C-alpha positions in Angstrom: 10.5 -30.1 1.3 12.9 -27.1 1.1 15.3 -25.8 3.7 15.7 -22.0 4.0 19.3 -21.0 4.3 19.0 -17.2 3.8 20.7 -14.9 1.3 24.1 -14.7 3.1 27.0 -14.5 0.7 24.7 -13.3 -2.1 23.7 -9.7 -2.5 20.2 -8.5 -3.5 21.6 -6.9 -6.6 23.3 -10.1 -7.6 19.9 -11.9 -7.3 18.3 -9.3 -9.4 21.0 -9.5 -12.1 20.5 -13.3 -12.2 16.7 -12.9 -12.5 16.0 -14.9 -9.3 12.7 -13.4 -8.2 12.5 -15.7 -5.2 15.9 -14.6 -3.9 15.0 -10.9 -4.4 11.8 -11.2 -2.4 13.6 -13.1 0.3 16.3 -10.4 0.5 13.6 -7.7 1.0 12.0 -9.5 3.9 12.8 -8.4 7.5 15.1 -10.8 9.4 14.1 -10.2 13.0 11.0 -9.0 14.8 12.7 -5.7 15.5 12.9 -5.1 11.7 9.2 -5.8 11.1 7.1 -2.7 10.2 3.5 -2.8 11.3 1.6 -5.7 12.8 2.4 -4.4 16.3 0.0 -6.6 18.2 1.1 -9.9 16.5 4.8 -8.8 16.7 4.6 -8.2 20.4 2.6 -11.3 21.2 4.9 -13.5 19.1 8.0 -11.9 20.6 6.8 -12.9 24.1 6.2 -16.5 23.0 9.7 -16.7 21.5 11.5 -14.9 24.4 9.8 -17.3 26.9 10.8 -20.3 24.9 14.4 -19.1 24.7 14.4 -18.6 28.5 13.2 -22.1 29.1 15.7 -23.6 26.5 12.8 -25.3 24.7 11.2 -25.0 21.3 8.3 -22.6 21.3 4.7 -23.6 21.1 3.3 -24.3 17.6 2.3 -21.1 15.8 -0.7 -20.5 13.4 -0.6 -17.4 11.2 -3.7 -16.4 9.3 -4.6 -13.6 7.0 -4.8 -12.6 3.3 -1.9 -13.3 0.9 1.1 -11.0 0.9 1.0 -9.7 4.5 4.0 -11.5 5.8 3.1 -15.0 7.0 6.1 -16.6 5.4 8.3 -13.8 6.7 7.1 -14.4 10.2 7.9 -18.1 9.9 11.4 -17.3 8.9 11.7 -14.9 11.8 10.6 -17.6 14.2 13.4 -19.8 13.0 15.9 -16.9 13.1 15.0 -15.8 16.6 15.3 -19.4 17.9 18.5 -20.0 15.9 16.9 -23.0 14.4 16.8 -24.4 10.8 13.6 -23.8 8.9 12.0 -26.6 6.9 9.5 -25.5 4.3 6.7 -27.4 2.7 3.0 -26.8 1.9 -0.4 -28.4 2.4 -0.9 -29.2 -1.3 2.4 -31.1 -1.3 1.2 -33.4 1.5 -1.5 -35.6 0.1 -0.7 -38.8 1.9 0.1 -39.5 5.5 3.3 -41.1 4.3 4.5 -37.8 2.8 4.1 -36.2 6.2 5.8 -39.1 8.0 8.8 -38.8 5.7 9.1 -35.1 6.5 8.6 -35.5 10.3 11.1 -38.3 10.5 13.8 -36.1 9.1 13.4 -33.3 11.7 16.0 -32.6 14.4 15.3 -31.2 17.8 14.3 -27.6 17.7 13.6 -27.5 14.0 10.9 -25.1 12.7 8.5 -26.8 10.2 6.7 -24.2 8.1 3.5 -25.5 6.5 2.1 -23.0 4.0 -1.5 -23.3 3.0 -2.0 -25.8 5.9 -5.8 -25.9 5.3 -5.1 -27.8 2.0 -3.5 -30.8 3.7 -5.3 -34.2 3.2 -7.4 -35.5 6.1 -5.1 -38.5 6.8 -2.1 -36.2 7.0 -4.0 -33.9 9.3 -4.7 -36.7 11.7 -1.1 -37.7 11.7 -0.1 -34.1 12.4 -2.3 -34.0 15.5 -0.4 -36.7 17.1 3.0 -35.4 16.1 2.3 -31.9 17.4 0.9 -33.1 20.7 3.0 -36.2 21.6 6.0 -35.8 19.2 5.5 -39.2 17.7 3.8 -40.7 14.6 2.4 -44.2 14.0 3.8 -45.7 10.8 1.4 -48.3 9.5 3.1 -51.3 7.9 1.0 -53.6 5.7 -2.8 -53.5 4.9 -5.9 -55.0 6.3 -6.1 -57.2 9.4 -2.3 -57.9 9.2 -1.4 -54.2 9.4 1.0 -53.2 12.2 1.4 -49.7 13.6 5.0 -48.9 14.6 5.4 -45.8 16.8 8.1 -43.5 15.7 9.4 -40.9 18.3 10.1 -37.4 17.0 12.4 -34.9 18.7 10.5 -31.7 19.9 9.9 -29.3 17.1 7.7 -26.3 16.2 5.1 -26.2 13.5 4.4 -22.8 12.0 1.2 -23.1 9.9 0.0 -20.4 7.5 -3.4 -20.1 6.0 -5.5 -17.6 4.1 -8.7 -19.4 5.1 -8.6 -20.2 8.8 -12.2 -21.3 8.8 -11.3 -24.4 6.7 -9.0 -25.7 9.4 -10.7 -28.5 11.5 -11.1 -27.6 15.2 -8.8 -30.3 16.5 -5.9 -29.0 14.4 -6.5 -25.3 15.4 -6.6 -26.4 19.1 -3.1 -27.8 18.9 -1.5 -24.4 18.1 -0.3 -22.7 21.2 -0.3 -19.2 19.5 -2.6 -17.9 16.8 -1.9 -14.6 15.1 -4.0 -12.9 12.5 -2.2 -10.5 10.2 -4.2 -7.4 9.2 -3.9 -5.2 6.1 -1.3 -2.5 6.6 -1.9 1.2 7.0 -0.6 3.6 4.3 2.0 5.0 6.7 3.4 1.6 7.5 3.5 0.7 3.8 5.3 4.0 3.1 8.0 2.9 5.6 8.2 -0.5 3.9 8.7 1.1 0.5 11.4 3.4 1.9 13.2 0.5 3.4 13.0 -1.6 0.2 14.1 1.3 -1.9 17.2 1.6 0.3 18.0 -2.1 -0.1 17.4 -1.9 -3.9 19.6 1.3 -4.0 16.8 3.2 -5.6 16.7 7.0 -5.3 13.1 7.9 -4.3 11.6 10.9 -2.7 9.0 10.9 0.1 6.0 12.0 -2.1 6.8 9.1 -4.4 6.9 6.5 -1.6 3.6 7.8 -0.4 2.2 7.5 -4.0 3.3 3.9 -4.2 2.1 3.0 -0.7 -1.4 4.5 -1.4 -1.8 2.1 -4.4 -0.6 -1.0 -2.7 -3.9 -2.3 -1.4 -2.6 -2.6 2.2 -0.2 -5.3 1.1 3.7 -5.2 1.4 4.2 -7.8 -1.3 2.3 -5.5 -3.8 4.2 -2.4 -2.5 7.5 -4.0 -3.2 6.4 -5.2 -6.6 5.1 -1.7 -7.6 8.4 -0.2 -6.3 10.4 -2.4 -8.6 8.2 -1.6 -11.6 8.5 2.1 -10.9 12.2 1.7 -10.5 12.3 0.0 -14.0 10.4 2.9 -15.5 12.7 5.5 -13.9 15.8 3.6 -15.2 14.5 3.3 -18.8 12.6 6.5 -19.3 14.2 8.9 -16.9 17.4 9.5 -14.9 16.7 6.7 -12.4 15.4 9.0 -9.7 11.8 8.2 -8.6 9.7 11.3 -8.0 5.9 11.5 -7.5 5.1 12.6 -11.1 7.3 9.8 -12.4 5.7 7.2 -10.0 2.2 8.4 -11.2 3.2 8.0 -14.8 4.7 4.5 -14.2 1.7 3.2 -12.3 -0.6 4.5 -14.9 1.4 2.6 -17.5 1.0 -0.6 -15.4 -2.8 0.1 -15.1 -2.8 0.6 -11.3 -5.1 3.6 -10.6 -5.1 6.0 -7.6 -7.2 3.7 -5.5 -5.0 0.6 -6.2 -7.5 -1.0 -8.6 -5.9 -2.9 -11.5 -7.2 -4.0 -14.8 -9.2 -7.0 -13.4 -10.8 -4.9 -10.7 -12.0 -2.3 -13.1 -13.2 -4.9 -15.5 -15.3 -6.4 -12.8 -16.8 -3.1 -11.8 -17.3 -2.1 -15.5 -19.2 -5.3 -16.2 -21.2 -5.1 -13.1 -22.3 -1.5 -13.7 -22.5 -1.2 -17.5 -23.7 -4.7 -18.5 -25.8 -5.7 -15.5 -27.1 -2.3 -14.2 -25.3 -2.6 -10.9 -26.6 -6.1 -10.1 -27.4 -8.3 -8.4 -25.5 -10.8 -10.6 -24.2 -14.2 -10.0 -20.5 -14.8 -9.6 -20.2 -17.3 -12.5 -22.0 -14.8 -14.8 -19.7 -12.0 -13.7 -16.6 -14.2 -14.3 -17.8 -15.0 -17.8 -18.4 -11.4 -18.6 -14.8 -10.4 -17.7 -13.3 -13.5 -19.4 -11.8 -14.9 -16.2 -12.3 -18.1 -14.1 -14.8 -17.9 -11.2 -12.0 -18.6 -8.7 -9.9 -15.7 -10.0 -12.7 -13.2 -9.6 -13.6 -14.5 -6.2 -10.2 -14.8 -4.7 -8.2 -12.1 -6.5 -10.5 -9.2 -7.3 -13.4 -9.4 -4.9 -11.7 -9.2 -1.5 -10.2 -5.8 -2.3 -13.4 -4.5 -4.0 -15.5 -5.5 -1.0 -13.0 -4.2 1.5 -12.8 -0.9 -0.4 -16.6 -0.5 -0.5 -17.0 -0.9 -4.3 -18.9 -4.2 -4.3 -21.2 -6.0 -2.0 -21.9 -9.7 -1.7 -25.6 -10.4 -1.1 -27.7 -13.6 -1.0 -29.0 -12.7 -4.5 -25.6 -11.9 -6.0 -22.9 -9.3 -6.4 -24.1 -5.6 -6.2 -22.2 -2.4 -7.1 -22.2 0.3 -4.5 -22.5 4.0 -5.3 -18.7 4.2 -4.9 -18.3 1.8 -7.8 -20.3 4.0 -10.2 -18.5 7.1 -9.0 -15.1 5.5 -9.5 -16.0 4.7 -13.1 -17.1 8.3 -13.6 -20.7 7.3 -14.1 -23.8 8.9 -12.5 -25.5 6.7 -9.9 -28.8 5.6 -11.5 -32.0 6.0 -9.6 -32.9 2.3 -10.2 -29.5 0.9 -9.1 -29.9 -1.8 -6.4 -28.1 -1.1 -3.2 -28.4 -3.5 -0.3 -29.2 -2.0 3.1 -26.5 -4.2 4.6 -23.8 -6.1 2.8 -23.4 -9.7 3.8 -20.7 -12.1 3.1 -22.7 -14.9 1.4 -22.9 -16.0 -2.2 -26.2 -16.4 -3.9 
């Protein structure tokens, strides 16, 4: 388990000079709810929860944050700790495979601590059951021994707050979801909000960038701040090496073309999936495993990295029979839409 201490005493540029990517990302994150751009509904709701808790002088209710990767769930957890002036303890579901692992973490908490559990849906079942009791009654039962002679020793825990983050809220068992007093779902960002994020990050990175360039970067960021910040830094590198360091729209266009990010935000893998689907399989339907083999990637990579954006953008549909290319996919590849191409009347979110 890690403890987040913040970047105080260390500048963003120092972190970049030392090649500390984690520190750079942390330095670009907003620190308070007032600094958060976008996510107005979640920001307002969470602000009320935290303000009420401060007024009562008690830790806030447990918080569950869901949504696709890169939208700010970790940032929100850090903000909860900052707004409550509490330490943030960080761990993840995959790191907690035994109830004893969780018991060791919980026993080290102090009153008011914020425990951030990333990928909470990947915790083991015994650890989940222990977490139920800890969240509700602030105690855990530590089992000593095995078999008929085993003894459960109750261990009291000072009041604390769990902030859970998940990209797959449907995998959380009902009893665990019910123990969160506040649930917030983070949505993909609008281009205007992403442009404001790029402008803010450019200021922190001390990058000279004009407004058309920030719009260009934002439009290719797939609605995700993490991607927007990454593209900004790559465009900044291009401007530093091949120009005078000033980022303009033509320069941003050239840099993103070099990094194979097209005008719609599709990258190499996205285009490979569409190309295989349209050119090799006539638009589908085709099974996910077959499609993954065709592009030389693992099934999970295609399903979790490429497909969500392609489906959301209307280039691909999931049907009971397999993946199907939409007319937009053919048009994006510069190919005529064939008369025989299969197009579902209604796209559904099921695999074959």
